[in-house]
N, C-alpha and C positions, 0 to 999 in steps of 0.2 A: 312500356319496355323498360327496365331497370338500365341505370344510365351508369351501374356501380363497375368500380373493377378488380379485380384481383391482382394484388400486387405481387413477384416473388422475388424479388431483387430490391436489393441496400444498396444506396448509393452515401457512402458516407461524408460527409461534411469536412471540411478542411478544419486539424486540430494539431494544437504544439504546444508544449508542456517543458520548458528551456529552465535548468538546473544548472548556475554559474559554478564551478568548481577549484577547488584552493588552487589546481597545480595549472589552470588557466584554460580547459579544456570543456566546453560545454557539454554538459547530456541532456540530450533534444530524445522526447518522446512523443509519440503519436506518430499520424501520416510522412510516410516516407523513410520512417527512421527505423534502426535495429529495434528491439524487443529490449526491456531495463529493468531494471532489478530495486526493489524496497527490501532492505534485509539489515538484520540487528537481533539483537535481545530484546523480548516484548517490556523489561524492565531493567533500568541498572541496578544488578545486584551491586557490582562493587566496579572500580575502578579498571582495578587485575583483570576482569571477567571485562570489561570491554575491550580493553586492549587484546588481550587473547582475542578474542571475535576480529576484533575487526582489521586485525594481522595478517587472518587466517582468508576474511572474507576480500580486505583488499591481492593479495597474491591471488587467487581465484579469477576477481573481476581482470585484472589483468592479464592473467595466463588463456583467459576464455576471449578477451578482446570485448565485454559487453560495461555496459556504462551501470554500476553499483550507487545508491547511495544509503547511507549508514544510517538505520534504524532503531533507537531507542529512548524509551519515554523516561526525564526524570521525575514524573510524578505518575504516576495511575489513579484516580479518582476515580473510579467507579469501580473497587473490589466490590467483594461480596460482603466483607466482614469489615467492621473497625479493627478489629484486629490484626488486619493482613497486611506486609508491607505494601508500602506505597509508591515509594523507592526515594532517594538521596533526598531528595526535594530543589529546590531551585539553586540555589546558593551554589552548591558541590556539582548539584545532577549536569549544569551545562557548562562548567570547568572540567569537568570530566569526557563532556561531548567536545567543546573546544579544541583538546587534545587529540582527540580524534582526526579531527580536521588538520591541525598542525602535524602528525604526527606520519599519518598514514594517505593523508591527500584525498580522504574522501568527502563528499559534503555529507553536512548530516542534516536530519530530517527528529522533531519529536515533536509529541501530542505541546496541546496548549488551553487549557482547562476554564481560564479565569482573564475577561477580559485585561484586566489591572495589568497582569502578567507579561500581556503582548510582549511591549518595548523591549521588557530586559530580553525573553526568552530571542527576539529579530534578534540581537548584537552578539548574539552566540550560534546559531543555527542558520542552517542554507533554506531550508524547506520549514515551513510552519504546518499544523497535520491537524486539522477539528475530529475528535472522536466522533464516531457514529451515531452516538446517544447525543450529540451535541450539533449535529449538522444543520438545525433548522431555527437554532438560534443567533436569531437575526446580526446583533452588536457584535456575537463574536466574531461571525462570518464577515462584517465588512470593517470589524477592527482591522483584524487579519487584513484582508484588500489591503486596507488601507497603507503597511510596511510596505506596500511595493515587492514586496517577498512569491515568492510562488508558493501557492497553498493546493494542502494536497485533503480535501475532501473525500470523509470516510461515509456511504451512504447507511442511513440507519436501517436496521433490520426491520422497521416498523416501515418504510417505505417502499413506494413501489416504485422501478428505476426512472421513469419519465418525471416521476417526482422530483427528483434534485435537479431538474430547470430551476426551477426556487432559488436553491446555493448558487447557480451557475448564476444567474442572475443578479442576486447579490452582490457577490464578486466583482461582474463586469460594471454596477455601478459605481466602484469606487475608483477605476479606469485602472482595474488591474485583472487581466485577462490570463493568465499564468494561472492556470486552476488544473489541477489533475481529481479525478473523479473514481474513488475504488470500492468497489463491489466486495464484500463479507457474508454475503447471506441474506436470510429472509425467516420472520415468524414462521415455523411451520411445527405445529401440534404445541406439546411441552417440553420445554428445554432442547430442543434441537432448531439448528439452522440448513434451511436449502438454499443452496448456490442455481442459481435457473441462468444459464448462459445466454439467452434471450437481452440479460441485463444488457450486458456489453454493448450491441450494436443498437441497443433502446438509448444506452444514455451516451454510445458517441455521436449520435445522433443530434445531442445538446450541445455540438461544436466544441467537446472535452475528450482530451484522452482518457480511455479507462485502463486503469488498474485492477488487477485482480488478488485478491487475498484468498487464500487457501487454508490457512493454519488459523484463524480463529474462526471457518464455519465450520472445522472438527471438534469443536470446542463442544461437550453436552456439558450445558449449562443446567442450576441445582446443585451439581457434582465441585466439590471440589476442586481445582483444577491441580493441588498439591496430591491427587489421587490417581495413581494411574488410568482409572476407569474415569477420569472426566476428558476422555478427549480421542479422536480415533485418528491418528499420526498416520493409520496403513493408508487411510485414502487421499492425502496430502498429495502424491504423485496424477491420482486418478483425476485430481480438482482441478491442479494445472494444468496439466498437460489436453486437458478439455475446454480451459477455456485460453488456452494459447491456438487452439485448433479453433476455437470462435470467435478468435481474432481479436484479444486482449490487445493491448497495446505495451503492456508491463505487469511484473508482476510485486509482490507483496510476500514476501517472508518470513517471519518470524523465524529464526536459530538461534541455538542455543550448543554449545559442547559440549553439555551435560543436561540433557534437558528435566531431568527429575531431582536436577537441584538448583534450578529457576526457581525465586521467587512470585513468578507470577506467571499463570498458563503453562505451567511445568509438561501438564501431561499434551498440549497440543502443538508445542513448538517442532520444529523439524530439526533434527540432529545433526550437529554440523558435518561432521561428517561424514554424511550422505548428500549434501549442499550442493557440493559438485557436480555428480552424478544427476544429480534432482535438474540442475541449469543444463548441463549438455541433452538431456531429456528433450528439453523445452526449446530450445536453441533448435534441435533438429524438427521439431516441431513444426515452427514458424518455420524454417529452408524448406519447407512441405509446401504451407500453404502460400511462401511467397509476403505478402502482406493481410493486412485487414480487410481490403479494398478485394480483396481477389474472393474473400469466402460470400460477401453477400451479393458478388457479381458472376459466379458460375466462373473464373475464372481461371483455370488451374497455372499452379508456378511453375517458371521458368527453372531448367533442369539443364 
């Protein structure tokens, strides 16, 4: 007689991701804490664009009472063509991000692509982000961990969610356990990504909070992001609300006041004018489930 048993519930382990803010009040993501946001334009188009967006996001964050980490990349090194805008690069871009911290009091996050750039980047930002394509780069993950800063590691499109256990282990080997994992879709057929909501609890079981990125999932690869056909942003709300219902700890939303003028991912970023209502909807779903732990335990939220 088989001694195998069916498992119908999930018990999530303790998991926390803590980010210090310029205002002195930490943003904590994970067990026992509210939904949080990582948001901003994909790449730094200009100082003026970043200031405009950061001002509105800071106002929304304060108005809704939700923790927000400002995100934008000073460099995008994985563009489809060498002719595409890669960003203002480190010297100018990091100054712009530091200005967001100073003027608006928001903690900032940016991608880092090269081991040698890490010390300089770490001096200007609050969170380091490892791009999805580089999540298995051992030297990069370890070097980011050794800074002591919080690190967001985006799951590669080529990995099963349990495969991110390697990245978590590499981070922990440095003594730095302040790690967040971000789901941004998996390869599915040609040029499209699919979001498997099971990846959220699977990665949470690795002991790290999980963030969900809806705006990259809707990119249609092989079509320029400058072409409106290069993305399906109409599905961003559906994906965000599904991820919150599945128990994600945070949301990653690239947003731009005029998306089709953006120099990167124009076809997929959420229009900034829709950002506040989108977040309100997500917060309502979070209140409905109560906490991510309740989802896997069939526990109704208190009302």
